[in-house]
VONU-149036 format. One line per 3 residues: their letters; for each residue x, y, z of C-alpha. Coordinates in nm, 2 decimals, padded with zeros to 4 digits. Layout:
REM residues N
A) X Y Z | ...
REM end
This chain:
REM residues 212
XXX) -01.85 00.02 -02.78 | -01.86 00.31 -03.03 | -01.71 00.55 -02.78
XXX) -01.43 00.30 -02.70 | -01.35 00.26 -03.07 | -01.35 00.64 -03.12
XXX) -01.12 00.71 -02.83 | -00.89 00.43 -02.93 | -00.86 00.57 -03.28
XXX) -00.81 00.93 -03.16 | -00.53 00.80 -02.93 | -00.35 00.62 -03.20
XXX) -00.43 00.27 -03.07 | -00.44 00.00 -03.33 | -00.79 -00.15 -03.35
XXX) -00.88 -00.49 -03.50 | -01.24 -00.62 -03.53 | -01.29 -00.99 -03.48
XXX) -01.56 -01.24 -03.41 | -01.67 -01.36 -03.06 | -01.48 -01.69 -03.09
XXX) -01.15 -01.50 -03.15 | -01.22 -01.28 -02.85 | -01.29 -01.57 -02.63
XXX) -00.97 -01.74 -02.73 | -00.77 -01.42 -02.68 | -00.92 -01.37 -02.33
XXX) -00.78 -01.71 -02.23 | -01.08 -01.79 -02.01 | -01.12 -01.45 -01.86
XXX) -01.46 -01.27 -01.89 | -01.49 -00.99 -02.14 | -01.77 -00.76 -02.26
XXX) -01.69 -00.77 -02.63 | -01.37 -00.57 -02.61 | -01.01 -00.67 -02.51
XXX) -00.73 -00.42 -02.46 | -00.36 -00.48 -02.44 | -00.14 -00.25 -02.23
XXX) 00.22 -00.23 -02.11 | 00.31 -00.35 -01.76 | 00.19 -00.12 -01.48
XXX) 00.44 00.15 -01.40 | 00.51 00.19 -01.03 | 00.58 00.53 -00.87
XXX) 00.84 00.64 -00.62 | 00.78 00.79 -00.27 | 00.89 01.13 -00.40
XXX) 00.60 01.12 -00.65 | 00.34 01.09 -00.37 | 00.48 01.38 -00.18
XXX) 00.51 01.59 -00.50 | 00.14 01.53 -00.58 | 00.04 01.64 -00.23
XXX) 00.27 01.95 -00.26 | 00.12 02.04 -00.60 | -00.23 02.04 -00.43
XXX) -00.10 02.24 -00.14 | -00.23 01.99 00.11 | -00.07 01.76 00.37
XXX) 00.01 01.41 00.22 | -00.24 01.13 00.28 | -00.10 00.78 00.22
XXX) -00.24 00.43 00.25 | 00.01 00.15 00.32 | -00.08 -00.21 00.26
XXX) 00.07 -00.48 00.48 | 00.04 -00.81 00.29 | -00.29 -00.77 00.10
XXX) -00.28 -01.09 -00.11 | -00.64 -01.08 -00.25 | -00.63 -00.89 -00.58
XXX) -01.00 -00.81 -00.55 | -00.95 -00.64 -00.21 | -00.65 -00.46 -00.35
XXX) -00.85 -00.33 -00.65 | -01.13 -00.22 -00.42 | -00.88 -00.04 -00.20
XXX) -00.73 00.15 -00.49 | -01.08 00.26 -00.59 | -01.16 00.39 -00.24
XXX) -00.82 00.57 -00.23 | -00.89 00.75 -00.56 | -01.24 00.85 -00.45
XXX) -01.11 00.96 -00.11 | -00.82 01.18 -00.24 | -00.54 00.96 -00.12
XXX) -00.21 01.08 -00.27 | -00.06 00.74 -00.30 | -00.05 00.37 -00.19
XXX) 00.26 00.19 -00.07 | 00.29 -00.19 -00.10 | 00.57 -00.44 -00.03
XXX) 00.72 -00.68 -00.28 | 00.67 -00.98 -00.05 | 00.34 -01.12 00.07
XXX) 00.15 -00.87 -00.14 | -00.03 -00.91 -00.47 | 00.12 -00.68 -00.74
XXX) -00.09 -00.46 -00.96 | -00.22 -00.72 -01.21 | -00.51 -00.75 -01.45
XXX) -00.75 -00.84 -01.18 | -00.65 -00.55 -00.96 | -00.68 -00.31 -01.25
XXX) -01.02 -00.45 -01.35 | -01.17 -00.43 -01.00 | -01.03 -00.08 -00.95
XXX) -01.26 00.04 -01.23 | -01.00 00.29 -01.36 | -00.86 00.40 -01.03
XXX) -00.53 00.23 -01.10 | -00.47 00.49 -01.37 | -00.48 00.78 -01.12
XXX) -00.35 00.64 -00.79 | 00.02 00.64 -00.75 | 00.14 00.30 -00.62
XXX) 00.49 00.25 -00.47 | 00.63 -00.10 -00.45 | 00.88 -00.09 -00.17
XXX) 01.14 -00.36 -00.11 | 01.07 -00.35 00.26 | 00.75 -00.20 00.39
XXX) 00.90 -00.11 00.73 | 01.18 00.09 00.57 | 00.92 00.27 00.37
XXX) 00.73 00.36 00.69 | 01.05 00.49 00.85 | 01.11 00.71 00.55
XXX) 00.75 00.84 00.55 | 00.78 00.92 00.92 | 01.11 01.11 00.86
XXX) 00.91 01.33 00.62 | 00.67 01.44 00.89 | 00.39 01.20 00.83
XXX) 00.21 01.04 01.13 | 00.16 00.67 01.06 | -00.13 00.47 01.22
XXX) -00.20 00.10 01.20 | -00.57 00.03 01.13 | -00.61 -00.28 01.35
XXX) -00.79 -00.43 01.65 | -00.75 -00.31 02.01 | -00.66 00.05 01.91
XXX) -00.81 00.39 01.99 | -01.15 00.47 01.83 | -01.05 00.63 01.50
XXX) -01.34 00.88 01.54 | -01.21 01.00 01.88 | -00.85 01.08 01.75
XXX) -00.72 01.38 01.56 | -00.58 01.23 01.24 | -00.60 01.55 01.04
XXX) -00.29 01.67 00.85 | -00.01 01.45 00.72 | -00.13 01.10 00.78
XXX) -00.07 00.74 00.66 | -00.30 00.45 00.74 | -00.16 00.10 00.74
XXX) -00.41 -00.17 00.64 | -00.32 -00.53 00.73 | -00.37 -00.86 00.55
XXX) -00.70 -01.05 00.54 | -00.74 -01.25 00.86 | -00.39 -01.16 00.99
XXX) -00.41 -00.79 01.04 | -00.10 -00.56 01.06 | 00.22 -00.76 01.13
XXX) 00.37 -00.72 01.48 | 00.69 -00.53 01.37 | 00.50 -00.30 01.15
XXX) 00.24 -00.23 01.42 | 00.52 -00.14 01.67 | 00.68 00.09 01.42
XXX) 00.36 00.30 01.38 | 00.28 00.61 01.58 | -00.04 00.45 01.71
XXX) -00.31 00.20 01.65 | -00.66 00.30 01.54 | -00.97 00.08 01.54
XXX) -01.32 00.11 01.38 | -01.60 00.08 01.63 | -01.76 -00.26 01.63
XXX) -02.11 -00.34 01.75 | -02.16 -00.70 01.63 | -02.02 -01.03 01.73
XXX) -01.76 -01.05 01.46 | -01.45 -00.85 01.55 | -01.30 -00.77 01.21
XXX) -01.40 -00.63 00.87 | -01.30 -00.72 00.52 | -00.97 -00.54 00.44
XXX) -01.11 -00.33 00.16 | -01.41 -00.22 00.37 | -01.19 -00.13 00.66
XXX) -00.96 00.07 00.43 | -01.26 00.26 00.29 | -01.40 00.34 00.63
XXX) -01.06 00.45 00.75 | -01.01 00.68 00.45 | -01.34 00.85 00.51
XXX) -01.29 00.88 00.88 | -00.97 01.07 00.80 | -01.16 01.29 00.55
XXX) -01.43 01.36 00.81 | -01.15 01.46 01.06 | -01.00 01.69 00.81
XXX) -01.34 01.85 00.75 | -01.40 01.92 01.12 | -01.05 02.06 01.15
XX) -01.11 02.30 00.86 | -01.42 02.44 01.03
REM end
């Protein structure tokens, strides 16, 4: 708590000390750990920002596209995996998709501050634009090629579908291919955030092999 207070004061953030009852009332039922912060609305990025970040790092762009992720906990977990996995940006749609809200930011554990998130009016139009810029787009879904047997190095975007529904038909058809994670059990699908994390690291593994 002392570190939080010191950083807030150094950053020019107004700090007010109050009792637990006041904190509980201000939290409006949400859980807190003795500290509440107020911030401006999340600022979304543009597609250009994602490509500029990749260009600044002198590496091919790596993008994750979310097709209808409605669970904010899954969204937050995906953002965290994206940040850890070096994803340059995440693209979401305005419809059938939870926005970046308080829950997403909390679950992301700070990743929302570093991952650029683009909120597109139409997810399929965004995919078309991404493909025009030389990025291969793959749907991460069932009945596809084993992701570990495909060369997904270089400029790549992975599309992660909604919980239970997967990638929508039109979006899937628009992709350059469909990739699947190997399954050995009786259940044929993974949680969206787990699938995204595994897909991200399969891509990193492929990049590493290509570099050798």
